[in-house]
KOLNU-16466 format. One line per field, with one value per residue (C-alpha): residue number from 1; residue in three letters; x, z, y. Coordinates in steps of 0.02 Angstrom, whole numbers, plus 50000, padded with zeros to 5 digits. Layout:
<rs>
num	[NUM | ...] .
residu	[ALA | ...] .
c1	[X | ...] .
c3	[Z | ...] .
c2	[Y | ...] .
</rs>
This chain:
<rs>
num	[1 | 2 | 3 | 4 | 5 | 6 | 7 | 8 | 9 | 10 | 11 | 12 | 13 | 14 | 15 | 16 | 17 | 18 | 19 | 20 | 21 | 22 | 23 | 24 | 25 | 26 | 27 | 28 | 29 | 30 | 31 | 32 | 33 | 34 | 35 | 36 | 37 | 38 | 39 | 40 | 41 | 42 | 43 | 44 | 45 | 46 | 47 | 48 | 49 | 50 | 51 | 52 | 53 | 54 | 55 | 56 | 57 | 58 | 59 | 60 | 61 | 62 | 63 | 64 | 65 | 66 | 67 | 68 | 69 | 70 | 71 | 72 | 73 | 74 | 75 | 76 | 77 | 78 | 79 | 80 | 81 | 82 | 83 | 84 | 85 | 86 | 87 | 88 | 89 | 90 | 91 | 92 | 93 | 94 | 95 | 96 | 97 | 98 | 99 | 100 | 101 | 102 | 103 | 104 | 105 | 106 | 107 | 108 | 109 | 110 | 111 | 112 | 113 | 114 | 115 | 116 | 117 | 118 | 119 | 120 | 121 | 122 | 123 | 124 | 125 | 126 | 127 | 128 | 129 | 130 | 131 | 132 | 133 | 134 | 135 | 136 | 137 | 138 | 139 | 140 | 141 | 142 | 143 | 144 | 145 | 146 | 147 | 148 | 149 | 150 | 151 | 152 | 153 | 154 | 155 | 156 | 157 | 158 | 159 | 160 | 161 | 162 | 163 | 164 | 165 | 166 | 167 | 168 | 169 | 170 | 171 | 172 | 173 | 174 | 175 | 176 | 177 | 178 | 179 | 180 | 181 | 182 | 183 | 184 | 185 | 186 | 187 | 188 | 189 | 190 | 191 | 192 | 193 | 194 | 195 | 196 | 197 | 198 | 199 | 200 | 201 | 202 | 203 | 204 | 205 | 206 | 207 | 208 | 209 | 210 | 211 | 212 | 213 | 214 | 215 | 216 | 217 | 218 | 219 | 220 | 221 | 222 | 223 | 224 | 225 | 226 | 227 | 228 | 229 | 230 | 231 | 232 | 233 | 234 | 235 | 236 | 237 | 238 | 239 | 240 | 241 | 242 | 243 | 244 | 245 | 246 | 247 | 248 | 249 | 250 | 251 | 252 | 253 | 254 | 255 | 256 | 257 | 258 | 259 | 260 | 261 | 262 | 263 | 264 | 265 | 266 | 267 | 268 | 269 | 270 | 271 | 272 | 273 | 274 | 275 | 276 | 277 | 278 | 279 | 280 | 281 | 282 | 283 | 284 | 285 | 286 | 287 | 288 | 289 | 290 | 291 | 292 | 293 | 294 | 295 | 296 | 297 | 298 | 299 | 300 | 301 | 302 | 303 | 304 | 305 | 306 | 307 | 308 | 309 | 310 | 311 | 312 | 313 | 314 | 315 | 316 | 317 | 318 | 319 | 320 | 321 | 322 | 323 | 324 | 325 | 326 | 327 | 328 | 329 | 330 | 331 | 332 | 333 | 334 | 335 | 336 | 337 | 338 | 339 | 340 | 341 | 342 | 343 | 344 | 345 | 346 | 347 | 348 | 349 | 350 | 351 | 352 | 353 | 354 | 355 | 356 | 357 | 358 | 359] .
residu	[MET | ASP | LEU | THR | GLU | LEU | ARG | GLY | LYS | TYR | ILE | GLU | ALA | VAL | ALA | GLN | ALA | ALA | ASP | GLU | ALA | ALA | LEU | GLU | ASP | VAL | ARG | LEU | ALA | ALA | LEU | GLY | LYS | LYS | GLY | GLU | ILE | SER | LEU | MET | MET | ALA | ALA | LEU | GLY | LYS | MET | ASP | PRO | GLU | ALA | ARG | LYS | ALA | ALA | GLY | ALA | ALA | LEU | ASN | VAL | VAL | LYS | THR | GLU | ILE | ASP | ALA | ALA | LEU | ARG | ALA | ARG | LYS | GLN | GLY | LEU | ALA | ASP | ALA | ALA | LEU | ASP | GLU | ARG | LEU | ARG | SER | GLU | TRP | LEU | ASP | VAL | THR | LEU | PRO | GLY | ARG | PRO | ARG | PRO | ARG | GLY | THR | ILE | HIS | PRO | VAL | SER | GLN | VAL | MET | GLU | GLU | LEU | THR | ALA | ILE | PHE | ALA | ASP | MET | GLY | PHE | SER | VAL | ALA | GLU | GLY | PRO | GLN | VAL | GLU | SER | ASP | TRP | TYR | ASN | PHE | ASP | ALA | LEU | ASN | ILE | PRO | PRO | GLU | HIS | PRO | ALA | ARG | GLN | GLU | HIS | ASP | THR | PHE | PHE | MET | HIS | ARG | ALA | GLU | GLY | ASP | ASP | ARG | PRO | PRO | HIS | VAL | LEU | ARG | THR | HIS | THR | SER | PRO | VAL | GLN | ILE | ARG | ALA | MET | MET | ALA | GLN | GLY | ALA | PRO | ILE | ARG | VAL | ILE | ALA | PRO | GLY | ARG | VAL | TYR | ARG | MET | ASP | MET | ASP | GLN | THR | HIS | THR | PRO | MET | PHE | HIS | GLN | VAL | GLU | GLY | LEU | ALA | ILE | ASP | ARG | ASP | ILE | SER | MET | ALA | ASN | LEU | LYS | TRP | VAL | LEU | GLU | GLU | PHE | CYS | ARG | ALA | PHE | PHE | GLU | VAL | ASP | LYS | VAL | GLU | LEU | ARG | PHE | ARG | ALA | SER | HIS | PHE | PRO | PHE | THR | GLU | PRO | SER | ALA | GLU | VAL | ASP | ILE | ARG | TYR | SER | ASN | VAL | GLY | GLY | GLN | LEU | ARG | ILE | GLY | GLU | GLY | ASP | LYS | TRP | MET | GLU | ILE | LEU | GLY | SER | GLY | MET | VAL | HIS | PRO | LYS | VAL | LEU | ALA | ALA | ALA | GLY | VAL | ASP | PRO | ASP | GLN | TRP | GLN | GLY | PHE | ALA | PHE | GLY | LEU | GLY | ILE | ASP | ARG | ILE | ALA | MET | LEU | LYS | TYR | GLY | ILE | PRO | ASP | LEU | ARG | ALA | PHE | PHE | GLU | GLY | ASP | LEU | ARG | TRP | LEU | ARG | HIS | TYR | GLY | PHE | ALA | ALA | LEU | ASP | MET | PRO | ASP | LEU | PRO | GLY | GLY | LEU | SER | ARG] .
c1	[46596 | 46557 | 46693 | 46710 | 46743 | 46864 | 46957 | 46968 | 47035 | 47181 | 47221 | 47237 | 47344 | 47460 | 47478 | 47520 | 47654 | 47817 | 47936 | 47945 | 47917 | 47750 | 47702 | 47730 | 47616 | 47477 | 47499 | 47489 | 47328 | 47245 | 47316 | 47412 | 47359 | 47250 | 47220 | 47047 | 47026 | 47099 | 46970 | 46830 | 46887 | 46887 | 46706 | 46642 | 46624 | 46479 | 46374 | 46255 | 46331 | 46250 | 46292 | 46471 | 46500 | 46455 | 46540 | 46696 | 46717 | 46697 | 46817 | 46949 | 46940 | 46974 | 47110 | 47194 | 47185 | 47259 | 47398 | 47439 | 47439 | 47561 | 47682 | 47679 | 47708 | 47853 | 47935 | 47909 | 47994 | 48139 | 48161 | 48151 | 48286 | 48398 | 48377 | 48423 | 48574 | 48634 | 48618 | 48711 | 48847 | 48871 | 49052 | 49131 | 49216 | 49320 | 49416 | 49591 | 49583 | 49648 | 49796 | 49753 | 49871 | 49996 | 50032 | 50216 | 50305 | 50388 | 50581 | 50578 | 50458 | 50563 | 50724 | 50639 | 50593 | 50773 | 50844 | 50727 | 50774 | 50958 | 50954 | 50830 | 50959 | 51080 | 50956 | 50887 | 50698 | 50600 | 50549 | 50426 | 50378 | 50276 | 50320 | 50272 | 50394 | 50418 | 50571 | 50638 | 50637 | 50700 | 50841 | 50866 | 50869 | 50994 | 51116 | 51083 | 51113 | 50993 | 51114 | 51133 | 51088 | 50965 | 50857 | 50832 | 50681 | 50785 | 50827 | 50677 | 50486 | 50411 | 50225 | 50117 | 50081 | 49946 | 50006 | 50038 | 50054 | 50203 | 50206 | 50365 | 50372 | 50341 | 50424 | 50414 | 50553 | 50717 | 50781 | 50720 | 50840 | 50691 | 50628 | 50791 | 50757 | 50577 | 50636 | 50765 | 50643 | 50517 | 50632 | 50788 | 50951 | 51012 | 50926 | 50955 | 50833 | 50821 | 50706 | 50654 | 50533 | 50496 | 50595 | 50581 | 50707 | 50703 | 50800 | 50765 | 50875 | 50924 | 50983 | 50879 | 50689 | 50594 | 50527 | 50636 | 50664 | 50797 | 50844 | 50939 | 51009 | 51048 | 51135 | 51162 | 51249 | 51391 | 51540 | 51494 | 51630 | 51672 | 51733 | 51554 | 51489 | 51613 | 51564 | 51376 | 51401 | 51513 | 51391 | 51246 | 51331 | 51389 | 51212 | 51121 | 51226 | 51239 | 51429 | 51553 | 51666 | 51653 | 51775 | 51725 | 51825 | 51787 | 51820 | 51818 | 51671 | 51560 | 51376 | 51305 | 51227 | 51380 | 51559 | 51668 | 51580 | 51625 | 51565 | 51576 | 51628 | 51617 | 51739 | 51667 | 51707 | 51611 | 51661 | 51554 | 51414 | 51403 | 51434 | 51516 | 51528 | 51681 | 51812 | 51896 | 51982 | 51835 | 51749 | 51568 | 51494 | 51346 | 51308 | 51349 | 51387 | 51471 | 51463 | 51308 | 51348 | 51327 | 51212 | 51093 | 51093 | 51058 | 50914 | 50836 | 50849 | 51000 | 51146 | 51298 | 51418 | 51344 | 51295 | 51365 | 51328 | 51334 | 51208 | 51209 | 51093 | 51080 | 50959 | 50848 | 50815 | 51001 | 51051 | 50901 | 50972 | 51143 | 51091 | 50962 | 51040 | 50902 | 50973 | 50856 | 50790 | 50642 | 50570 | 50535 | 50392 | 50317 | 50192 | 50237 | 50167 | 50287 | 50433 | 50357 | 50332 | 50512 | 50590 | 50453 | 50456 | 50331 | 50213 | 50251 | 50445 | 50472 | 50659 | 50751 | 50931 | 50933 | 50826 | 50908 | 50854 | 50816 | 50750] .
c3	[50772 | 50641 | 50504 | 50499 | 50688 | 50667 | 50529 | 50630 | 50782 | 50692 | 50583 | 50742 | 50824 | 50675 | 50681 | 50866 | 50849 | 50909 | 50842 | 50741 | 50885 | 50933 | 50749 | 50744 | 50895 | 50799 | 50645 | 50748 | 50840 | 50674 | 50541 | 50634 | 50630 | 50784 | 50746 | 50752 | 50564 | 50528 | 50650 | 50565 | 50398 | 50464 | 50527 | 50353 | 50319 | 50437 | 50340 | 50192 | 50020 | 49985 | 50157 | 50145 | 49980 | 50041 | 50206 | 50134 | 50006 | 50142 | 50260 | 50120 | 50092 | 50278 | 50280 | 50129 | 50205 | 50365 | 50281 | 50175 | 50333 | 50417 | 50269 | 50259 | 50441 | 50437 | 50295 | 50391 | 50546 | 50441 | 50361 | 50528 | 50598 | 50448 | 50468 | 50654 | 50613 | 50482 | 50606 | 50744 | 50622 | 50538 | 50480 | 50439 | 50275 | 50293 | 50437 | 50403 | 50350 | 50451 | 50375 | 50320 | 50380 | 50238 | 50189 | 50167 | 50065 | 50167 | 50149 | 50077 | 49938 | 49907 | 49892 | 49772 | 49664 | 49673 | 49627 | 49479 | 49414 | 49429 | 49344 | 49215 | 49160 | 49134 | 49032 | 49164 | 49168 | 49323 | 49336 | 49464 | 49530 | 49665 | 49847 | 49875 | 49772 | 49730 | 49801 | 49625 | 49582 | 49751 | 49769 | 49636 | 49485 | 49580 | 49605 | 49794 | 49849 | 49961 | 50108 | 50102 | 50270 | 50180 | 50143 | 50326 | 50429 | 50547 | 50402 | 50284 | 50298 | 50222 | 50177 | 50267 | 50174 | 50216 | 50271 | 50123 | 50002 | 49894 | 49787 | 49791 | 49942 | 49931 | 50028 | 50062 | 49946 | 50033 | 49898 | 49734 | 49634 | 49576 | 49480 | 49381 | 49332 | 49281 | 49180 | 49087 | 49052 | 48986 | 48890 | 48853 | 48819 | 48808 | 48962 | 49086 | 49235 | 49418 | 49536 | 49690 | 49817 | 49989 | 50046 | 50204 | 50320 | 50498 | 50580 | 50687 | 50780 | 50762 | 50584 | 50531 | 50516 | 50465 | 50312 | 50225 | 50049 | 49924 | 49748 | 49631 | 49466 | 49315 | 49147 | 49021 | 48855 | 48752 | 48813 | 48989 | 49120 | 49298 | 49234 | 49176 | 49348 | 49435 | 49328 | 49356 | 49543 | 49554 | 49448 | 49555 | 49721 | 49656 | 49600 | 49749 | 49882 | 49775 | 49788 | 49651 | 49696 | 49775 | 49804 | 49809 | 49870 | 49800 | 49911 | 49851 | 49923 | 49879 | 49822 | 49741 | 49599 | 49545 | 49500 | 49532 | 49678 | 49769 | 49918 | 49893 | 50024 | 50010 | 50086 | 50216 | 50365 | 50525 | 50611 | 50750 | 50709 | 50526 | 50399 | 50235 | 50083 | 49971 | 50101 | 50260 | 50299 | 50348 | 50241 | 50252 | 50160 | 50061 | 49933 | 49859 | 49671 | 49539 | 49371 | 49346 | 49368 | 49206 | 49296 | 49335 | 49153 | 49095 | 49223 | 49152 | 48973 | 48923 | 48836 | 48948 | 48801 | 48708 | 48850 | 49013 | 49135 | 49308 | 49454 | 49616 | 49764 | 49906 | 50046 | 50014 | 50200 | 50237 | 50107 | 50161 | 50335 | 50274 | 50161 | 50278 | 50447 | 50514 | 50663 | 50685 | 50549 | 50651 | 50653 | 50465 | 50503 | 50665 | 50581 | 50694 | 50609 | 50705 | 50633 | 50460 | 50471 | 50521 | 50389 | 50257 | 50090 | 50011 | 49892 | 49742 | 49758 | 49627 | 49614 | 49452 | 49410 | 49332 | 49474 | 49617 | 49696 | 49872 | 49850] .
c2	[50502 | 50629 | 50624 | 50807 | 50809 | 50660 | 50751 | 50912 | 50816 | 50741 | 50889 | 50987 | 50855 | 50856 | 51042 | 51036 | 50900 | 50980 | 50849 | 50692 | 50576 | 50668 | 50665 | 50475 | 50456 | 50549 | 50442 | 50280 | 50343 | 50386 | 50270 | 50136 | 49953 | 49986 | 50169 | 50247 | 50268 | 50094 | 50017 | 50113 | 50048 | 49869 | 49897 | 49935 | 49753 | 49739 | 49869 | 49834 | 49865 | 50034 | 50107 | 50032 | 50115 | 50289 | 50274 | 50200 | 50340 | 50473 | 50386 | 50370 | 50557 | 50589 | 50461 | 50541 | 50716 | 50662 | 50565 | 50721 | 50830 | 50709 | 50711 | 50899 | 50920 | 50794 | 50890 | 51055 | 50982 | 50919 | 51092 | 51179 | 51061 | 51093 | 51283 | 51270 | 51162 | 51289 | 51429 | 51337 | 51278 | 51444 | 51474 | 51637 | 51596 | 51759 | 51684 | 51606 | 51428 | 51284 | 51201 | 51022 | 50884 | 50852 | 50674 | 50618 | 50485 | 50347 | 50349 | 50173 | 50227 | 50382 | 50280 | 50158 | 50305 | 50368 | 50198 | 50182 | 50358 | 50317 | 50146 | 50203 | 50332 | 50189 | 50086 | 49972 | 49932 | 49878 | 49693 | 49625 | 49453 | 49365 | 49374 | 49193 | 49090 | 48908 | 48822 | 48809 | 48993 | 49047 | 48917 | 48784 | 48899 | 49009 | 48866 | 48860 | 48678 | 48580 | 48587 | 48776 | 48859 | 48976 | 48824 | 48785 | 48841 | 48944 | 49061 | 49055 | 49065 | 48910 | 48906 | 48779 | 48618 | 48490 | 48323 | 48211 | 48355 | 48310 | 48466 | 48571 | 48685 | 48871 | 49008 | 49193 | 49247 | 49275 | 49395 | 49468 | 49357 | 49245 | 49398 | 49393 | 49213 | 49253 | 49403 | 49304 | 49164 | 49291 | 49404 | 49305 | 49396 | 49527 | 49603 | 49743 | 49750 | 49798 | 49705 | 49806 | 49736 | 49658 | 49504 | 49401 | 49316 | 49253 | 49393 | 49543 | 49672 | 49855 | 49828 | 49677 | 49645 | 49488 | 49589 | 49716 | 49791 | 49743 | 49792 | 49679 | 49720 | 49607 | 49641 | 49506 | 49531 | 49451 | 49557 | 49613 | 49604 | 49646 | 49813 | 49860 | 49806 | 49914 | 50068 | 50041 | 50029 | 50184 | 50285 | 50225 | 50270 | 50441 | 50484 | 50409 | 50491 | 50650 | 50671 | 50705 | 50560 | 50392 | 50253 | 50072 | 49922 | 49748 | 49602 | 49421 | 49326 | 49176 | 49176 | 49020 | 49121 | 49219 | 49172 | 49264 | 49352 | 49509 | 49607 | 49795 | 49919 | 50110 | 50236 | 50354 | 50462 | 50493 | 50654 | 50722 | 50602 | 50663 | 50528 | 50580 | 50467 | 50465 | 50529 | 50472 | 50308 | 50193 | 50066 | 50004 | 49855 | 49904 | 49765 | 49597 | 49568 | 49458 | 49382 | 49275 | 49091 | 48987 | 48867 | 49011 | 49069 | 48890 | 48870 | 49028 | 48965 | 49075 | 48994 | 49024 | 48993 | 49141 | 49263 | 49323 | 49465 | 49533 | 49542 | 49639 | 49660 | 49787 | 49824 | 49976 | 50006 | 50003 | 50133 | 50239 | 50234 | 50274 | 50422 | 50503 | 50471 | 50353 | 50259 | 50111 | 49999 | 49944 | 50119 | 50097 | 49975 | 50043 | 50163 | 50311 | 50466 | 50580 | 50481 | 50490 | 50675 | 50698 | 50584 | 50581 | 50666 | 50787 | 50695 | 50801 | 50798 | 50662 | 50621 | 50647 | 50664 | 50837 | 50913 | 50819 | 50655 | 50713 | 50890] .
</rs>
């Protein structure tokens, strides 16, 4: 075939291609592995050198022109498709905008921020630690004996160990008290910290879940007493529940890591389904507390003859339920966006004492 005729044939076919699929068919017919021009290029080897040189140069020119036409047409089709898309997706920017879904802060996160703001105002810093703890940090260092029920598998999540592994067991921490041990070992005394975070226990009902949130407080100095503990807890409850007056009741109890130990109740009333803190004739347990046991101080490297202090612990989820009227603890962990939109907090409403914790 005359090369001029061949060129005209494919240039015309390129121009007539209505879409990219048709254009690809033209490319394969001309320049594909078994395309017409490719086969002609392969046949050059049968020609004598002089004729091959002249024919090869002319064939290359045609091949280049067709390739350039294919590229140009492909770009033209793409531009036309974009223009059509822009026309079909045209938007009148003068129309009212659609409100974007607004994210909200989970009540647990909000309450953690509230706790931090309150205790920071009293001089407490935040301490953190691992959620997978060694048996020593979680139990032994806290004066919890081997026969204690908390060290049994029906109450605690133990990490799997291979058969024959004689290393000390590890657990999902059952409280944030190990953070207190780590903080004392790292900082010594005096110290004043809170330790908020996730903890894990084998329990689940309307007011219990296998994973929940807890905050513990620790203050160690030379002259700290139960009177200091009482003042700190009263100030915390007054600020957290945003009332002018609270009344706490301390009941003698027993915890292996404190001596003496006390459970703390708060006075409240419940009239017409509305719970009010600081008034009425009912009492509700909200936390456990006491003076840090000398053995716990010694395990953390603090001399119990020189230092003493108090510790306390309370459930973050529980006090969130109490303050914001949330009836079921399990709803905290179900991921229901409707629930979160109802109980959640605006992302920019950071709690602070002067501005109000739960604006």
